[in-house]
C-alpha positions in Angstrom: 99.7 127.6 71.3 100.6 128.1 67.7 104.1 126.8 68.6 102.6 123.6 70.3 100.5 122.9 67.2 103.6 123.3 65.0 105.7 120.9 67.0 102.8 118.4 67.2 102.4 118.5 63.4 106.1 117.9 63.0 106.0 114.8 65.3 102.8 113.5 63.6 104.5 114.1 60.2 107.3 111.8 61.4 104.7 109.3 62.5 103.1 109.3 59.0 106.5 108.8 57.4 107.1 105.9 59.8 103.8 104.3 58.9 104.6 104.5 55.2 108.1 102.9 55.8 106.7 100.2 58.0 104.1 99.3 55.3 106.8 98.8 52.6 109.5 97.1 54.7 106.9 94.9 56.5 108.2 95.5 60.1 106.5 96.7 63.3 105.6 100.4 63.1 106.9 100.9 66.6 110.3 99.8 65.5 110.3 102.2 62.6 109.1 105.1 64.8 112.1 104.6 67.2 114.5 104.6 64.2 112.8 107.7 62.8 113.3 109.4 66.2 117.0 108.4 66.2 117.4 109.9 62.7 115.5 113.1 63.5 117.6 113.7 66.6 120.8 113.0 64.7 119.8 115.5 61.9 118.7 118.1 64.4 121.9 117.7 66.4 124.0 118.0 63.3 122.5 121.4 62.6 122.7 122.4 66.3 118.9 122.5 66.6 118.1 119.5 68.8 116.0 121.6 71.1 113.7 122.3 68.2 112.2 118.8 68.6 111.1 119.7 72.2 111.5 116.1 73.4 111.4 117.3 77.0 108.4 119.6 76.7 105.8 118.9 79.5 102.9 118.4 77.1 104.9 116.1 74.9 106.1 114.1 77.8 102.4 113.7 78.9 101.3 112.4 75.5 104.3 110.0 75.4 103.6 108.7 78.9 99.9 108.3 78.1 100.8 106.2 75.0 103.1 103.9 77.1 100.3 103.4 79.8 97.6 102.7 77.3 99.8 100.5 75.2 100.7 98.5 78.3 97.1 98.1 79.1 96.5 96.6 75.6 99.3 94.2 76.1 97.4 92.6 78.9 93.9 93.1 77.5 94.5 91.3 74.2 95.8 88.1 75.7 93.2 85.3 75.7 92.8 84.1 79.3 92.0 80.6 78.0 95.6 80.4 76.8 97.0 80.7 80.3 94.6 78.2 81.8 95.0 75.6 79.0 98.8 75.7 78.8 99.6 76.9 82.3 102.7 74.7 82.8 104.2 75.4 79.5 103.7 79.2 79.4 104.8 79.6 83.1 108.0 77.6 82.8 109.0 79.0 79.4 108.0 82.6 80.4 110.0 82.5 83.7 113.1 81.0 82.1 112.7 83.6 79.2 112.9 86.3 81.9 115.5 85.1 84.3 118.1 83.8 81.8 118.7 87.2 80.1 118.1 89.1 83.3 121.0 87.5 85.1 123.2 87.1 81.9 122.9 90.7 80.7 123.1 92.2 84.3 126.4 90.2 84.8 127.8 91.4 81.4 127.0 95.1 82.2 128.3 94.9 85.7 131.4 92.8 85.4 132.5 93.1 81.7 131.4 96.6 80.9 132.0 98.0 84.4 128.6 99.6 84.8 127.5 100.3 88.4 125.1 97.9 90.2 122.0 99.9 89.6 122.8 100.4 85.9 123.6 96.7 85.5 120.3 95.6 87.1 118.4 98.0 84.8 120.3 96.5 81.8 119.1 93.1 83.0 115.5 94.2 83.2 115.5 96.1 79.9 117.0 93.2 78.0 115.0 90.4 79.7 111.8 91.3 77.8 110.2 89.6 74.8 108.1 91.5 72.3 104.4 90.9 72.4 104.0 93.4 69.6 106.5 91.7 67.2 105.4 88.2 68.1 101.7 89.0 67.8 102.2 90.6 64.4 104.0 87.5 63.3 101.3 85.2 64.7 98.7 87.2 62.7 100.7 87.1 59.5 101.3 83.4 59.6 98.0 82.4 61.1 99.7 80.7 64.1 97.5 82.9 66.4 94.7 80.3 65.7 96.8 77.3 66.6 97.9 75.8 70.0 101.5 76.4 69.0 101.0 80.1 68.5 98.8 80.6 71.5 101.5 78.9 73.6 104.2 81.3 72.4 101.9 84.3 73.1 101.2 83.0 76.6 104.9 82.6 77.3 105.6 86.1 76.1 103.0 87.4 78.5 104.6 85.6 81.5 108.0 86.8 80.4 106.9 90.5 80.2 105.0 90.2 83.5 108.3 89.2 85.1 109.9 92.3 83.6 107.1 94.6 84.9 107.3 93.2 88.4 111.2 93.3 88.5 111.1 97.0 87.4 108.8 97.8 90.2 110.6 95.8 92.9 114.1 96.8 92.1 113.8 100.5 91.5 110.7 101.7 93.2 111.4 102.9 96.8 109.5 100.9 99.5 107.7 103.3 101.9 104.3 103.7 103.5 103.3 105.2 100.1 104.1 101.8 98.5 101.8 100.0 100.9 99.0 102.5 100.1 99.6 102.1 96.3 99.6 98.2 96.5 96.5 98.2 98.7 94.4 100.6 96.5 95.6 98.9 93.3 94.6 95.5 94.7 91.1 96.8 95.7 90.6 98.4 92.3 91.6 95.2 90.5 89.2 93.1 92.6 86.1 95.3 91.8 87.1 96.4 88.3 85.7 93.5 86.2 82.2 93.7 87.9 82.1 97.5 87.8 83.2 97.6 84.2 80.5 95.1 83.1 77.9 97.0 85.1 78.8 100.3 83.5 78.8 98.8 80.1 75.5 97.1 80.5 73.8 100.3 81.6 75.5 103.0 79.5 77.7 101.6 76.8 75.2 102.0 74.0 73.6 105.2 75.3 76.5 107.6 75.8 79.6 108.5 73.8 82.5 106.1 74.4 81.9 105.7 78.1 84.0 102.5 78.2 87.0 104.2 76.8 86.6 107.1 79.2 86.2 104.7 82.2 89.3 102.7 81.3 91.4 105.8 80.8 90.1 107.2 84.1 91.2 104.0 85.9 94.6 103.9 84.2 95.4 107.5 84.9 94.2 107.4 88.4 96.3 104.3 89.2 99.2 105.9 87.2 99.1 109.0 89.4 99.1 106.9 92.5 102.0 104.9 91.2 104.0 108.0 90.5 103.1 109.4 93.9 104.5 106.2 95.5 107.7 106.5 93.5 106.9 103.7 91.1 106.1 103.9 87.4 102.7 104.6 85.8 102.9 101.6 83.4 103.1 99.0 86.2 99.4 99.0 87.2 98.3 99.3 83.6 99.5 95.8 82.7 97.6 94.4 85.7 94.4 96.3 84.7 94.7 94.8 81.2 95.1 91.3 82.7 91.9 91.5 84.9 89.9 93.1 82.0 91.1 90.6 79.4 87.8 88.8 79.1 85.8 92.0 79.3 87.9 93.5 76.4 87.9 90.4 74.2 84.1 90.3 74.5 83.8 93.3 72.3 86.3 93.1 69.4 85.1 96.3 67.8 85.6 98.3 71.0 89.1 97.1 71.5 89.9 97.8 67.8 88.7 101.4 68.2 90.7 101.8 71.3 93.8 100.4 69.6 93.3 102.9 66.7 93.3 105.8 69.2 96.4 104.5 71.0 98.5 103.5 68.0 97.2 106.2 65.7 97.8 109.2 68.1 99.6 108.5 71.4 102.2 105.8 70.8 104.0 107.7 68.0 104.9 110.3 70.6 106.3 107.7 72.9 108.3 105.7 70.4 109.7 108.7 68.5 110.6 110.4 71.7 112.4 107.3 72.9 114.4 107.3 69.7 115.4 111.0 70.0 117.4 110.2 73.2 119.6 107.7 71.4 123.1 109.0 70.9 124.5 107.8 67.5 128.0 109.1 68.3 128.1 106.8 71.4 127.1 103.8 69.3 129.5 104.6 66.6 132.4 105.1 69.0 131.9 101.8 70.8 130.2 99.2 68.6 131.7 96.4 70.6 129.5 97.3 73.6 126.4 97.1 71.4 127.4 93.7 70.0 128.3 92.3 73.4 124.9 93.3 74.9 123.0 92.0 71.8 124.9 88.7 71.9 124.3 88.5 75.7 120.6 88.9 75.3 120.1 86.5 72.4 122.6 83.9 73.5 121.3 83.8 77.1 117.7 83.4 75.8 118.7 80.6 73.5 120.8 78.7 76.1 118.1 79.1 78.7 115.0 78.4 76.5 116.0 75.9 73.9 116.4 72.9 76.3 113.3 74.0 78.2 111.1 74.3 75.1 112.4 70.9 74.1 110.3 69.5 76.9 107.2 70.7 75.1 108.2 70.7 71.5 110.2 67.8 70.1 110.5 68.8 66.4 113.7 70.8 65.7 112.1 73.7 63.7 109.4 74.2 66.2 111.9 74.5 69.1 114.1 77.0 67.2 111.1 79.0 66.0 109.7 79.2 69.5 113.1 80.1 71.0 113.9 82.8 68.5 110.5 84.5 68.8 111.0 84.5 72.6 114.3 86.3 72.0 112.8 89.4 70.6 112.2 92.6 72.5 110.7 96.0 71.9 108.1 97.9 73.9 108.8 96.9 77.5 112.6 96.9 76.8 112.2 100.6 75.6 109.9 101.4 78.6 112.4 100.0 81.0 115.4 101.8 79.4 113.6 105.1 79.3 112.6 104.7 82.9 116.3 104.2 83.8 117.4 107.2 81.8 114.6 109.5 83.2 115.5 108.5 86.7 119.2 108.9 86.3 119.9 105.2 86.7 121.7 105.0 83.3 123.5 107.6 81.4 122.5 108.7 77.9 125.2 106.6 76.4 124.1 103.5 78.3 120.5 104.2 77.4 121.5 104.5 73.7 123.2 101.0 73.9 120.1 99.5 75.5 117.6 100.9 73.0 119.8 100.0 70.1 120.0 96.4 71.4 116.3 96.3 72.0 115.7 97.4 68.4 118.1 94.9 67.0 116.6 92.1 69.0 113.2 92.9 67.5 114.6 92.4 64.0 117.4 89.8 63.9 115.8 86.8 65.7 112.4 87.4 63.9 114.1 87.4 60.5 116.1 84.2 61.3 113.1 82.4 62.6 110.9 83.3 59.6 113.6 82.4 57.0 115.3 79.3 58.5 112.9 77.8 61.0 109.3 78.4 60.1 107.4 75.2 61.0 105.2 75.0 57.9 103.6 71.7 58.9 101.8 73.6 61.8 100.5 76.4 59.5 96.6 76.4 59.5 95.1 75.2 56.3 93.0 77.9 54.6 89.3 77.1 54.5 87.8 76.3 51.1 86.0 79.3 49.7 87.0 81.6 52.5 88.0 85.2 51.7 91.6 86.1 52.4 92.1 87.6 55.8 93.3 91.2 55.7 95.9 91.8 58.4 95.5 94.8 60.6 98.4 97.3 60.7 99.8 98.7 63.9 101.2 97.2 67.0 98.8 94.4 67.7 99.3 93.6 71.3 102.4 94.8 73.2 106.3 95.2 74.3 
């Protein structure tokens, strides 16, 4: 037990260092945690003590998996349902194109240019098809676009894009057996009764017992996660759907969702993101930088060529179109989840996994910086209210992957 506490303290120390760096460089803390994991693994490997990190310890794998499941739930829960209803045509078309363009483009590059096998190529397409709700949501909060129709449209499109990734990951790599039918049936039933049962539970007990809503949500997520793993799928897949159906329930109590976010971001997700970083092989990246550049270019260019003309149907002004397109070209959480799923199930090698995660990290930074520096549509920025106190931006992940 002493050894477990020592390793946990080491990892949380890395998480604190990540938070300090993220604060000063003004980027997503998830991105920094992955980079810290890469550095920690490289340093440990250099001294021949990589096993000292215990990245594959059962208890650490459980904490990391819990962080991924609960973070995925937040991604669905923090999206305003009104956004989808009001801008249904825009977010659906942009989101679907944002998924399919890089999926086919990156899968083709991995299969026919890099020579990866079919399964690895498809996994590459899934991992690089994502957009990052975490990064985009943080940008929306910082600029104030989250209060505008423009920003809400971008967030809605990100949601549809990531939903496509979640579904593709399940359809392509989860074996279809009688267990799958049971999993789908039970999940559908739970999703149907979940909004009513959650409201009933909240009305009766929310203010009389300790954190019953949080316990209830985690019970549902872990239960469906166990069923998903039993069926050969992935625990994060039902979590996104649970977040979707409970979005109105969650938004109805901003203080509760903020406390839940603090638990997830403050304790669980550092284990997930740092662990993901420890599996990246720096020697593999250094030995073949052309592979990294090819995959990064494939993701961003396929996003741009697919999305820019489509977004032009909804946004005529040049800066609006480029800003929208570049933010949709980002990636982080779901890209990392998909890559780690592939590595854990033997679909991709450690070297291939390293390239995928490195590309995901770069796609979270490069398009965001270009969009903010060169294409910020200042004419759409909300005007500050007279006499209003400045809004203090929350740290952390915000919504997503």
